[in-house]
C-alpha positions as CSV (number, residue, x, y, z in Angstrom):
1,M,-24.9,-15.2,-78.4
2,I,-27.2,-14.2,-76.6
3,Q,-31.0,-14.8,-78.1
4,P,-33.7,-12.1,-78.0
5,T,-36.2,-13.7,-75.6
6,E,-32.9,-14.2,-73.9
7,L,-32.3,-10.6,-73.6
8,A,-36.1,-9.3,-72.9
9,E,-35.5,-11.6,-69.4
10,L,-32.6,-9.4,-68.5
11,F,-34.5,-6.4,-69.4
12,L,-38.4,-7.9,-67.3
13,Q,-35.3,-8.1,-65.0
14,G,-33.9,-5.3,-64.5
15,N,-30.7,-5.8,-65.0
16,D,-29.2,-3.1,-66.8
17,R,-25.1,-4.2,-66.0
18,E,-25.7,-7.7,-67.9
19,A,-27.9,-6.5,-70.6
20,L,-25.1,-4.0,-70.8
21,K,-22.6,-6.5,-71.1
22,Q,-23.8,-9.0,-73.2
23,V,-24.7,-5.8,-75.8
24,Q,-21.3,-4.5,-75.6
25,Q,-20.4,-8.0,-76.4
26,F,-22.5,-9.0,-79.5
27,L,-21.1,-5.2,-81.0
28,D,-17.2,-7.0,-81.1
29,S,-18.4,-8.7,-84.1
30,H,-21.5,-7.2,-85.4
31,N,-22.7,-4.1,-85.9
32,R,-25.4,-1.2,-84.5
33,K,-27.8,-2.5,-87.2
34,K,-27.5,-5.5,-86.4
35,L,-27.5,-5.3,-82.7
36,F,-30.9,-3.3,-83.5
37,D,-32.4,-6.1,-86.0
38,Q,-31.6,-9.4,-85.2
39,L,-31.4,-8.9,-80.9
40,L,-32.6,-5.6,-79.8
41,T,-36.0,-5.2,-81.6
42,P,-37.0,-9.0,-81.3
43,A,-36.2,-8.7,-78.1
44,M,-38.8,-5.8,-77.6
45,Y,-41.1,-7.8,-79.7
46,H,-41.1,-10.5,-77.9
47,I,-42.0,-8.4,-74.6
48,G,-44.7,-6.9,-76.6
49,E,-45.9,-10.0,-77.3
50,L,-45.9,-11.0,-73.6
51,W,-47.1,-7.8,-73.1
52,E,-50.7,-8.2,-75.6
53,T,-51.6,-11.7,-73.7
54,N,-51.2,-10.8,-70.4
55,A,-47.3,-13.0,-69.1
56,I,-46.3,-10.1,-68.0
57,S,-47.6,-6.6,-66.6
58,V,-47.7,-2.6,-67.3
59,A,-45.4,-2.5,-65.1
60,D,-42.4,-4.9,-66.2
61,E,-43.1,-3.6,-70.5
62,H,-42.3,-0.3,-68.7
63,L,-40.1,-1.2,-67.1
64,A,-38.1,-3.9,-69.9
65,T,-38.5,-0.2,-71.8
66,A,-36.0,1.8,-69.2
67,I,-33.7,-1.0,-69.6
68,C,-33.2,-1.0,-73.2
69,D,-33.6,2.7,-73.4
70,F,-30.9,2.9,-71.2
71,V,-28.9,0.2,-73.3
72,V,-29.6,2.5,-76.2
73,S,-28.2,5.4,-74.4
74,V,-24.8,3.7,-73.0
75,I,-23.9,2.5,-76.6
76,D,-26.0,5.6,-78.6
77,K,-22.3,7.7,-78.7
78,R,-22.0,10.9,-80.6
79,R,-19.2,11.3,-82.0
80,E,-17.6,14.9,-82.3
81,E,-17.7,16.6,-86.2
82,E,-14.5,17.6,-87.8
83,H,-16.7,19.4,-90.3
84,A,-19.8,21.6,-89.8
85,A,-21.5,20.4,-93.2
86,K,-23.1,18.0,-92.8
87,R,-26.7,16.8,-93.6
88,K,-30.5,17.2,-90.6
89,V,-32.6,14.6,-90.6
90,M,-35.9,15.7,-87.7
91,V,-38.0,11.8,-85.6
92,L,-40.5,12.3,-83.7
93,G,-43.6,9.8,-83.0
94,P,-47.0,11.4,-84.0
95,E,-49.2,12.8,-80.9
96,G,-51.0,10.2,-79.5
97,E,-48.3,8.1,-80.5
98,E,-46.3,6.6,-76.8
99,H,-43.8,3.9,-78.0
100,Y,-39.8,5.1,-78.8
101,I,-37.2,2.9,-78.8
102,G,-37.8,2.5,-82.2
103,L,-37.0,6.5,-82.8
104,K,-34.2,5.9,-81.3
105,M,-32.7,3.3,-82.5
106,V,-33.2,5.0,-86.0
107,S,-31.6,8.3,-84.5
108,S,-28.8,6.3,-83.4
109,L,-28.2,4.7,-86.7
110,F,-28.8,7.9,-88.5
111,R,-25.2,9.9,-86.2
112,E,-23.9,6.1,-86.7
113,H,-23.7,7.7,-90.2
114,D,-22.8,10.5,-89.9
115,W,-26.2,13.2,-89.7
116,S,-27.1,16.0,-86.7
117,V,-30.8,14.8,-85.5
118,N,-32.9,16.9,-84.3
119,Y,-35.0,13.9,-81.8
120,L,-37.8,15.0,-81.0
121,G,-38.8,12.2,-79.3
122,P,-43.2,10.6,-79.2
123,N,-46.3,12.4,-78.7
124,M,-45.4,15.5,-80.3
125,P,-48.2,17.2,-81.0
126,L,-48.0,18.7,-85.4
127,D,-48.4,23.1,-84.0
128,H,-44.4,22.0,-82.9
129,A,-43.4,19.5,-84.5
130,M,-44.1,22.1,-87.6
131,E,-42.2,24.9,-85.8
132,A,-39.2,23.0,-85.3
133,A,-39.4,22.5,-88.9
134,N,-39.5,25.3,-90.3
135,R,-37.1,26.8,-87.3
136,W,-34.6,23.7,-88.3
137,Q,-35.0,23.4,-91.8
138,P,-34.4,19.4,-91.8
139,D,-33.5,17.0,-95.2
140,A,-35.3,14.8,-93.4
141,I,-38.5,13.9,-91.4
142,A,-38.6,10.4,-90.1
143,L,-42.2,9.9,-87.7
144,S,-42.6,6.1,-86.4
145,A,-46.0,4.7,-85.4
146,A,-46.3,1.2,-83.7
147,L,-50.8,0.6,-84.1
148,V,-52.3,1.1,-87.1
149,Y,-54.7,2.9,-85.7
150,R,-52.0,6.3,-86.3
151,M,-52.6,5.8,-90.4
152,P,-55.1,9.3,-90.6
153,T,-52.3,11.1,-87.9
154,L,-49.3,9.7,-89.9
155,K,-51.3,10.7,-93.0
156,A,-52.2,14.7,-91.2
157,Y,-48.7,15.2,-90.8
158,I,-47.1,14.7,-94.0
159,N,-49.5,16.3,-95.5
160,K,-48.8,19.2,-93.7
161,F,-44.7,17.9,-94.0
162,K,-45.1,18.7,-97.6
163,E,-46.3,22.8,-97.5
164,L,-42.1,23.0,-95.9
165,A,-40.9,25.3,-98.8
166,H,-37.4,23.4,-98.4
167,A,-39.3,20.2,-99.4
168,P,-37.5,17.7,-96.8
169,A,-38.1,13.0,-97.6
170,I,-40.7,12.2,-94.9
171,I,-39.9,8.9,-93.8
172,V,-42.0,6.9,-91.9
173,G,-41.9,2.8,-90.2
174,G,-42.6,1.5,-87.6
175,R,-45.3,-1.6,-86.8
176,A,-48.3,-0.1,-88.1
177,A,-46.1,0.5,-91.5
178,A,-46.6,-3.3,-92.2
179,F,-50.2,-3.3,-93.0
180,E,-51.5,-3.1,-95.5
181,S,-53.4,-0.7,-95.2
182,S,-50.2,1.5,-95.0
183,R,-49.5,1.4,-98.7
184,I,-51.7,4.3,-99.1
185,L,-49.3,6.5,-97.2
186,I,-46.8,6.3,-100.5
187,E,-49.2,7.8,-102.0
188,E,-49.3,11.2,-100.3
189,G,-45.2,11.0,-100.6
190,A,-43.6,9.7,-97.6
191,I,-41.0,6.8,-97.9
192,L,-42.4,3.8,-96.6
193,V,-39.0,2.0,-94.6
194,K,-39.7,-2.2,-93.4
195,D,-36.7,-2.4,-91.0
196,L,-33.2,-0.5,-90.6
197,E,-31.5,-2.0,-93.2
198,Q,-33.7,-0.6,-95.2
199,L,-33.4,2.5,-93.9
200,E,-29.8,3.0,-93.7
201,H,-29.8,2.0,-97.5
202,W,-32.1,4.8,-98.4
203,I,-28.7,6.6,-95.9
204,K,-26.4,6.0,-98.2
205,T,-27.8,6.1,-101.6
206,G,-31.4,8.2,-101.5
207,E,-33.8,5.2,-103.2
208,E,-36.2,4.0,-101.9
209,P,-37.3,0.7,-100.4
210,D,-39.7,-1.4,-103.1
211,D,-43.1,-1.7,-102.0
212,E,-42.9,-4.5,-99.9
213,Y,-43.0,-5.0,-96.6
214,R,-44.3,-7.6,-93.6
215,I,-42.1,-6.1,-90.6
216,S,-40.9,-2.5,-88.9
217,I,-38.6,-0.4,-86.8
């Protein structure tokens, strides 16, 4: 079975067909949560580490991200539901946050559990996010940020979302959530998830995870 570093190399080569083939073979014996946790996320983290150490260029990183995006989009089959009443989630990255693969994985996991997903993508201005939330009235809003200096921005989004009359659950993940300073977001009323397993547990049970985390979605 393919390893994360091998998949990362296929992404960097732009080999979308082989990458998709390997991912589909993985799905023959694993669910999508395991695919994200054990293969795609580690592969993208490895690519991020290569970029941070100047082992690859910005162009290489963008190509790899695009191939990963393609793979996630292909496997994210959207089923037609027989019933109209579904829980709703709004998924976004705050303004200035450009990373989006984690957001797409989160969206896919919610869809797998029959939630209706409004995927707003990364770099979403707060006023537009509030307008969408007031109009759509989601049961939950999922935020993600990769860098710890996004913390003040996340805090501002959380505080604003808490003003919504329908009181959605506010979920925060991303690499920024792995830092000790992110605990302040819990005090602001957010639910922090360290990985997709914790997110899936919340989706199934509504129970908040323990305040212990190291790796984030």
